[in-house]
N, C-alpha and C positions, 0 to 999 in steps of 0.2 A: 558341720554334717556333711557327708559324704553326697556329691553329687551322683544324680541317676545317669546311667548309661543311656546313650540314643542311638537307634540305627540309623540315624542320618550322619553321613560323613562327608565332609567336604573334600573336594577331589579336583585337582586343576583338569584331568582328563576324564571328568564325568560325561561329558558329550560324546566322547568317542566310545566310552562303555556303554551308555546308553545305545548307540548306533549298533554296536556288534550285538547287543541283545534284541534289537529290531531284526537284524540280519538272520539271528537264529531262529526267531519265531517265523520269521517269513514275510518279506515286504509285497504285497500283491502288486505294487506298483513295478517291481523290479521284473516280476513274470510277465507284465503287459510290455516292458522295455524290450524283454528277450525274443518276445513272438512278433513285434511289430517292428519294421523300418521305417522308423517315423522321419529319416532324412527322405525317404523315396515319397513318403506324403506329402511332404514339404515342396519338393519338386513338382508334384503333380498340381498342388496348389498354385504355386508361382507360375505354371504354364497357362492357367486359365484366368489367374488373378495378377497380373504382374507387379510387382512393388513399385509404387510411384516414384518419382526421382524428384526431389526438390532442387531447382536450380539456385536456390538461396541458403543450400546447405542446411544448417540446424543439426539436432541431434541425432544420430542415426539410430534405425528401427532396431527393434528386438529381432534375432533371427525367425523365420518363418517355422521352421523345427520346434523351435521353444513355443511360439504362441499355437501352433497345431497340439501340442502336448496340453498345453492350459486347457483349450477347447475340450479334448478328450476327457480331463479330468472335471471340468465344468459339468458335462454330460453324464459323467458315470456317478457325480455325487449330487445333481440337480442343486447346483450352486447358482446364485445371482452373481453377477460381476462384483458387487461388493463384497460379498462372502468370499468370491474366488481371490479378491485381493488380499483379503484378512487371512485365509488359510494359507496363502503363497509365503506371507510374513510370518504365520504361526507355525508352519508344519515342515520341518526338516525333510520329511519323506516327500513331500510334494515339491520342495526346492531341489532335491536330488534327482527326482523324475524329469523336472523341466530343466537340470543343468544350470541351476542359480543358486547353488550351494555359496560360492565365493563373490556372487554379484552383489555390488554395493547399492544399485537400484533394482527393485523388481517391477514388473509390470502392473501397473494400477489398474482401476475400472474402467478408466477412459481409454487406455490402450487397450484392453480388452474388448472393449465397446466398437472401437474405431476398426479394428481387425475384422471382428464379424462383419461389420458393414462393408468392409473393403472387398473381400472376398465373396460375401452374398451367397446366394444359392447355388451359383454355378461352382464356388469353391467347397462348399458342402457335398454337392454330387460328385465332384471331382474326389474328394476324400472316401465317400463311398464305394465309388468304383475302384480307387486305389486298394482299398482295404478288401474288396472282393478278389483283386488280384493276388495279393498276398494270401490270402486264405487257399486259393487255387494252388498256388506256389508250394504250400504246406500240405497238399495232397487231398484237401476236402473238397471233393468235386460234388455236385448236387446229386444225389441219388434217393432210390427209393420213392420218387413221385414227389410232387408238390402239393402245398396245402396253401388255400388261398382264402384269406378272411380280413375283415376290416375292424378297426376299433374306432370308437369316438374319443376326441381329445378336448377335454374342458378348457376354456379361455376365460378370462375376465369379463364379467358380464356388464354389458352396456345398458344404459337407461338412457330413453328417448322418449320426448313428450309426443302427444298425437300429431302435432304439427309437423315435427321431425320426422316421424315416420312418413307421413305422405310425400314429404319432398324426397326423402331418400329413395322411396319406391318410384320416383320419377327421374333417379340420378341426379338429383339436385342437390348440393349444399346447403344448408341452412345458413341464411344470410347474418344472424345475430352470432354465428360460432366465430370466436376469435382463432387466430393462427394456431395458438397453445392448444385450444379446446379440439380444434381439429386433428392434432397429432395424438390426442387422447382417445379417440372415438373409432371404434372398430368397425368398418362398413362392409367388412368380407366375411367374418364370423356369422354364423346363423343358427338357428334354433332347430331341432329336431326330437323326437320323441321315440324311445326305444324301451320295450318292456314297462311301458307306462310311466317312463320317466323322462323328463324333459332335459336337453343339454344342450348350451351355448357352446359353440366353439368349431372344432375343424375334425376332419377325418384322415385316417391313416390306414391306406389299404397296402397289404403285403402278400408275398409269396414266400413260403419256407419250405425248404427241402425236408422231406419227411426223416431221414438218416440223420441229418446233423444238427436240424432245427436252426439252420443259419437264413438271415434273410437275404435273399438273391435278387427280389425286384420290391420297389415300394411306388407309391403315387399318392400324394396329398391333395385335401380338397377341403370345401368347406362342409359343416356337418349334415347340411340337408339333402346333400347328393346323396342317391342311393347306392348301397354296397356294389350292387352288380353293375354298374357304369365302369367299374374301374377292372373288370375281369380280365378282359383281353388286355389291358395296359400291363398288368402285373404276370401274366401268363409267361413262364419260363421255359423256352424251346432248348434250354441246355442242359435240362434234368435227363440223366440216363434212364429214367422210367417213365412210361407215357400215362400213368396215373395222375389224375388230378381231382383233389379232394376238395369239397367246399359245403358249406351248411345250406339249409333251405331257403335262404335270400338269394341265391344265385339261379336256379334251375329255369330253363325255358327249351321249349323245342327247338327254337333256331339256334340256341347254343350248343345244345346236345349234337345237333347234326352237324355244325360247324366244327366242334371237337373232333367227332368222328371222322369227318372229311380232311383233317389235319393230322390226322394218326393218334389222336389221343385215347385213354381210355376214361371216360366220364365217371366219377365217383362223387358225383355231386347228390345231395340228400332231395327226396321227393318232398313235396309240399302237398298236404291235403286241403281240402276246401269242406264247407259246411254239407255241401249236397255231394261230394266225391270224397269221402274219407279215405285215407290209406288203407290198403289191404295188409294182412298178416306179413305177405313176403315182402312188402316194402317197407314196412315197420322195422322187419329184421334186417332189410340191407341197411335203413337210415341207422339202427342199432351199431351195426358194424361198419359203417363208415366212420360213426361220432368216436369210435376208440381211437382212430388214428386222426380224425381231425381235432381232437382234443389236444394234439400236439402243439398246434399253433397257439393254444391258450398259455403254453407255458411261456411262449416268447413274451406274451403280453404281461403276464405276470412279471417275468424278470424286470420288465421295463417299469412295473410298478416298485419293485424294489429298488431300482436305481434311483428313486425320488416320487414315482407317480407319473401318469400319462397325463400331464397338465402342463400348460405352458404360459407365461407371464406377458408373452407378446402381444403386439396389436396388429392386425392386417396379414393378408395370406402370405405376403413373401417372406415375413419374419417367422409366419409358422412353418412354410416349408424348411426352412434352413433350421429351425430348432426340431423338426420332426427327422428330418434327414440326419442330423447331428445325433439325436436320440438312437437311430437305426446304426451307424456308425459306430457308437460306444457299445451297444447290444453285441454287434459282431466281433468287437475286439475282444470283450468280456467272454463270447461264447468260444472264442477261438483259444483262448488263455485254458479255459476249463477242458477243452477237448485234448488241447497238447498235454495237459497234465494229467489225463486219464490214462488207464492201462493199457488200452488199445489206441494206438495213433495210426493215423493214415500214413499209407505208403507212397512216397514221393517217386513217380516214375523217371527215371533217368532222361 
């Protein structure tokens, strides 16, 4: 009986052929590598979080540039340290992006965890600032006004007994908690309610330029802090337009006067009340502002596509790091999109 032919053929150069096919289809990580100077990002990280020198020698560490690339991958695809280790071993595109194709040993979950803890929030903020500088070098200056908004970021829910809650309110640690249990209890995240839905976690406030939808400033806090408390912190004075857009959670007479005194044009939506409903003119104004303000929701939607606006960490410091890195990954992804568009920014000599 004649054997049936099969489309599966063994080839010693199959890996190279697969790589050529991937290049033809377009590797998104190659586009990121072509837009971002990761060596410059690594230099900024090392300037704020210098690499420790062990007097006893030991195995040399991985280059900072390699670890920064890994952190970007981790946030772009919302991977845990364990999954990041697995994907580095499994995906050739990840290995090529991180410069590890021919490496005998790859960074494991512990290495990634230690690097994140070494650079901390200062390192994440340095990355955000360095990416912003590269965005400006590409010619994407903040234009068209700015949009300020905040979003809730869920965190793992904590369960406390009534006695534990009373002690925590008094800034005391329950005596029956073991050191291991204390490390797993988040005393910084808080509950808040929005649109009738309760959320436990943290809050991310951002300022986005209307033209390019890039995050220009950000601040993180616990969920129960009102959105308006961060307005002045994220106000970007480098935008070429004086218009400031925000929703009905931000208006106040004092803020309107302060913005006018600083030369801004307020585009904050008005908020009515039971005894003082909005006029038709105010409603039309709100509707006009909403069309522009909706652009900031595209930013939060893009974060959802990157794996969701949620974190697995415990404590404010780790939340600050995770949310700042989330903004870094978004800006990198957005820059690649803008560079691939039909109309690119003109870089002034």
